[in-house]
N, C-alpha and C positions, 0 to 999 in steps of 0.2 A: 145635190150637185155642189161643187165648190166654185167659188168665185173670187176674184181679186178686184178691190175697188182701189183706184188711185185717186189722190186728190191734189190740188194745188189751191192754198188759201189766197184769196184776193188780196192784193198788195195793201189795200187800205184798211183790211180787217185783221191784220196779223196779230196785233195785240189783244184784240176782242176775241178772237178765235181762242188764243193761248189762255187767256183769263177764263173765259167760259168752260172750256174743257178741263183746266186744271182745278176748277172749283166743283167739278161733278163727282160724285162718290161712284163708287163701283155699281151700286145699285140702280143710281140714276143713269149711269152709261148702259147698263143692261135694258133698262126700261127704254132707252132712247132707240136702240137697234131692235128691240122686241123679243118676244119668245120664240117666233119662228126662224130665228137667225142664231146659229151656232158660231160665235167669233172664235176662230183658231189662233189668230195673232194679229198685231197691229204695230206698225213701226212708223216713226216719226223722224223726218229730216228737219230739225229746227233751224238750221241754217238757211235752208231753202223754202221752208214753210210748204213742204210736200209730204206726203207719206203713202203708205198703202195698208190694206187690210185683206186678210184672206179669212173667208167664212163660207159656211155651208147653209144652204137652204134649198127647199124645193118650191117655195112662193116668190115669184118675180115681183109681186105687190109689196111683200115686206122689204125688198131690196129698194123699190121706189120710195116707199115711206121713209126709210132710213136716209136715203140720200137727200130727200126733200127736207128733212129737219135742219139740214146744214148749207142748203143751196143758196142762201143769202150771202154767206161768207167764203164759200169755196165752190170750185168745179170739180165735179167727180165723174169718173169713167169706171164702168163695171164690164168686167170680161169674165167667161167661165175659164176655169184653169184645171188641169189635170195632174195628178201625181204620177210617178215613174210607172207604177203598175197599170194604172188606167191608160196611160200613153201607150205602153206596150200591148195592151189588148186591143186599142184602137187600130194600131199598127198591123197586128195579126188578122184583124177583121178586113182590113183594106186588101190583103193578099190573096 
């Protein structure tokens, strides 16, 4: 299932968050979200210190663990999302 995580970095943690993330290697980043999550993409608003990621997983525990890795410096929200084909299928099922 696909999910979207949005976040806002705490105002007093902005520089620490940017420094910590920028020093991570791709391998460290992958270890941070774990092998049960397939990251589809992630985008950052550096002016507003917000962002979002789209990823796939069937394990809600993996989502919680990933979010908790960062909860001291940001607030995260996760919602399920659907692509066009999935949305069309859901619409057809409701008719």
